[in-house]
N, C-alpha and C positions, 0 to 999 in steps of 0.2 A: 268177449265183452270185458272191458277193464273195470277195476273197482270203482274208478271215478264215474264211469257211465252208470254202473249199478246204483251208485249213491244218488245220482241225479234222478234216476227212475224212481227210486224209493221216496225221494222228497216230493216228486210230482204226485205219486200215488197217495202219499200222506195228505198233501194239500187238497187233493180231490175228495178224499174220504171225509176230511174235516171242513170242506167248503171254504178253504182259505185261498187267498191270491198269492201269486209269486211274481217277483220282479227279477227278470233275468239280467245278470251282471257278468260282463266279460272283463275287458281291460279298463272299462269305465272312461275311455278317452272320448266317447261321444255321448256322455250323459246329458249334455246340453240340448241334444236333438229331440224333436217330438214334444209332446205335452209333458208337463211336470206331473209326476205321480209318485206318491210315497206309500201308496197302499200295497200291502203285501210283504211277505218275507223274501229276503234276497236268495236267489238261486245262483250260486257262484259257478260259472262255467270256466273261469280262467285257469283252474287247476286241471281241467280236461284238455291237455295240450300235447303237442308233439307231432312231428311229421310221420305219417303212417307209411307212405311210400312215395318214391320219386323216380320217375323214369325219364331221364334227360332226352334219350333218343325218341321217345314217344311224345315228348312235350306235355307230360301230365304229372301233376303233383296232388297228393291227397294228404290233408292235415286235419287234426282235431280242431274243433272250433275255437278253443282257447289258445291256440298257437299264436304267439306274437308275430306280427307282420315282419318285424326286423329279423326274426329267426328264419322265416321263409325266404325273404329276400337275400339273406346271406347265403343260404344253401343254393339258391338259384344262381347267384353271382359266381359261385365256384365253377359253374358250367357255362358261364357267359350267357345266362338266361335271366328272364325277368317276368314280372306280372305286368302285362302290356297295358292294363287299365290304370296303372299308377295309383294305387289306393292312397289317399291321404292318411296320415297317422294321427294328427291332432293330439299328439302326446305319445310318450314312450310305451304305453301299455296297449296300444291298438292291436286287435286280434283279427284273424281272418273271418271268424264267425260274426263279429260285430260289423265288419266291413260289408259283408253280404246283407246282414239284417238291416243296415242303414242305407244300403245301395249307394256306396261311395266310390266314385271313380275320379281320376285326375284329368289333367289338361289334354291328354291324348284321346279322351273319350269319343269324339266324333270320328276319329280316323282309325283307332285301334279297338274300339268296342268298350263296353262297360263290364263291371263285375258280373252282371246278369248274363252277358253274352259268353263269358268264359267258364261258367259253371257247367260241369259235365254231370254232376250228380251230388247227392248229399245224403246224410243220415240225420234224423231228428226224432225227438221224443214228442209225441202228440199229447193232447190233453187227457187221453185215456191211459197214459203211461206206457204206450207201445213204442218200441224203438224200430222205426221204419227206415227203409232204404229207397231212395228215388234216383232214377238215372243210372249212370254207370261210371266207369273209370277209364274209358277209352273214347277218343274223339268221335269215332264212327257210331257209337251207341247213342241213339236219340230217344230211347225209351224214358219216359218220366221227365222230360225236360220242363214241361209246363209246371209241374208240381215243384220241382227244384227252384225254378225261377220265381215262383210266387213268393219265396222267402225274401227276395230282394226288395228292400224298402218296407217290409211288414213290421219292422221294429220289434220282432220277437212275439208278435201277437198270435202267430199261427203255430208255434211250437218252439222247442229248444233245439237249435242246430247243434249237432255233436261232431259232425265230420263233413268236410267239403272237398270235392275233387275238382280241380281246375286245369284248364288249358294254360300253358305258359308259352313264352315266345323268346327267340334269341335277342340278345342286346344288339342294337344297330351298330354297324361298323364305325360310322362317323355321325356326330351330332353337332349342329351349328345353329346359332340364333342370330337373326337379323333384326335391327331396330329401324323403324321408319317413322318420322314425325308427320302427324296428320290429325285432323279433328275426328270425333267419334263417327259421324255419319259417313265420312269418307273411308274410315277404317272398316266399317260394316260392309260397305260395297267391296272393298279390297279383299277382306277375308272370304267373302262369298265367292268372289272371282277366283281367288287362289285355290279354294277348296274344291272347285269344280275341275281343276286341272290335274293331269296324271303326274303329280310331283310328290316328293317325299316329305310332305307337310305333316307334322305330328303335334303341333301346338300353335295356337293363334289367340292372343289376347291384347286388349287395348286398355291403357291406363294413363291418365294425366297427359294426354296429347301424344302418346307414343304407341305404335303398333309393334308388338313383339311376335316374330315368326320363328318357329323352331323347325328345322329340317333334320331328318334322321334317316340313314340308310346307307347305300353304297357310296363310297367317296366321290365317284364320278358324278352320280346323280345329285348329291348334295351340293358339291361345288359348282356344277353347271347351273343348277337352279338359283343359287346365291348370286351368281354373276348376272343372270337374267333379271332377277327381281331387284337387286341393288339394296342399298341401306347399309348402315353401320354394323359390323360384326361385333357382337358382344362378348367380352371376356368373362370367364367364370359364370357362364350362363346357367349351369346346373343349379347353382345356389338360388338364382332367381326363380327357376321353375319349381324348386322344392319349397321356397317361401310362398309362392302362389298356391301350390297344392295344399300346404298345411296352414294356410291363412296366417302367415307370419309377416306379410307385407304391412307397411304402415296403414294402408287402406283398411285392413281388418283390425288393427290394434286400436280399438276405440270402444267406448261404452254405448255407442249409438246402436239402434236396431239394425239388423242385417237381413235384408230381403233377398230371396233368390227367385229370379224370374227364369222360367224355362219356356222359351218362345221360338217362333220362326226365326231362323238365323238372319234372314233378310229384312226383318221388320224394321221400320224406321226408328231412329233414336228419338226418345221423347224425354221431356224435362231435362234438357242438357245442362241446366244450371245446378242440378243436383250432383251428388257424389257417386259416380258410377265406375264399375270395372266390368268390361265386356270380355267374356271368355268363350271357349268352345266355338270359335269362329263366329260368334255373335248369338249363339243359341242359348247360352247361359249368361245371364246378366245380373250382377250384384249391385244392389242399391244400399248405401249406408245412410241412415237417417230416419227421422220420424215419418209416419204416414198413416193414412186411414186405410184399414184392410179392405173396405168395400171399394175404395177408389183404386187401390192396387190391383184388386181382382178384375175390375173393369179394364184397366190398362193392359193387364196381361192377356185378357180375352181378346182385346183389339189387336194385340200383337201375335195372336194365334197360339197362345199357351196358357200357362197358369203361374201362380206365385205362392210362395210359402214364406212364413216368418222363420228364417233359419236359426237366428240367434237373438236372444234378448226378448224384452217385452213380457207380456202376460202369458206365461207358459201354461196356465190353467185353462186358457181359452183355446179355441181351435187354431192351430198354427199350420196345418197341412192344407193343401188345396181342397176346396169344397167339392164334393162328388155329386153328380146328377143322381136323382132317385134310383134309376135302374142299377147304376154302379154301386150305390150304397147298399142296395139289397143283395147284390152279388157278394160284396165284402162280408156282409152279415152271414150269408149262407156259408161262405168259406170258413168264417170264424166258428160257426156251429159244427161244421164237418171236422175241423182240425182240433178244436178246443171246445167241446160241447158245454163244459161247465164254466167257461170264461175265466180260467185261473191265471192265464199268462198275460203279463204286462197290461193289466186293465187300464184302458183310457190312454195309453201311451201314444197311439197313432191317432185315434179320434175319440172324443168323449163318449160316443155312442157304441164304442167297440171295446 
């Protein structure tokens, strides 16, 4: 156990004994997510960093939670490997622990999997100050997967992640982006049709009347698909996908509210007069602008999904999708099991948690 780990445990035990709350802080690149909460003393995880082990042949990397994504990606690039879920950075301080806690994945999510899918195991400090290990460090080990994956999107409410083991993947040999002009409803149908084909599709989004398709894999497969599908080949496409992933496109550079819809990819386009960006082949839809949360929830339900207020607005109100009573009870039971005194990130995910 490192000195940094022991220091975190001591701070957790002290907070529990004195009935104080703790706010878990990593790189602070995703502080805008979840509900706004200033209650509690900061628990700094950023200093608990470093790659613990990396086995390129086994496609497995283990890093402490405070390790910057940039450091991990640089180490992987030396062996022509990558994090297939393309985690957004939202700033230079983004860490692997925060990425898992916020359940953040990039444009390749529908085809390459999410951060939750790539987690092999982790270590965390629970609300009793116990340093626990869940899962393993090899791909074939499935023990503890459910507990490890519960941390994805929990926003630190279930414990302090100290270490994460991940599956990594080789970088594709060739990557190419096609651009096709079409309205949103046609783009939705096109993205769903393309996604159902055995083609090397790794990204599909629509914005301002243009459908962007990213192909990645063997050169023959990529070029053959590009010839079949047609469209303009985009130069410097990597920059576009990075800007999309890190919310640096003009669409996101606004003070307006940003709503995230997670819906059925084939759901019809609604309210076309509003400002939309359709990603993940149609299953993740961003809406920029004002709106009534109740109306948004109804629209998301009609489209087979849910909606959250991703950025802006009243962050002291509920911003995550509402849960049905049975699911709310399950969340509360998990909270009690992992953090019986409720000291971690009080109210960050839901006001009642």
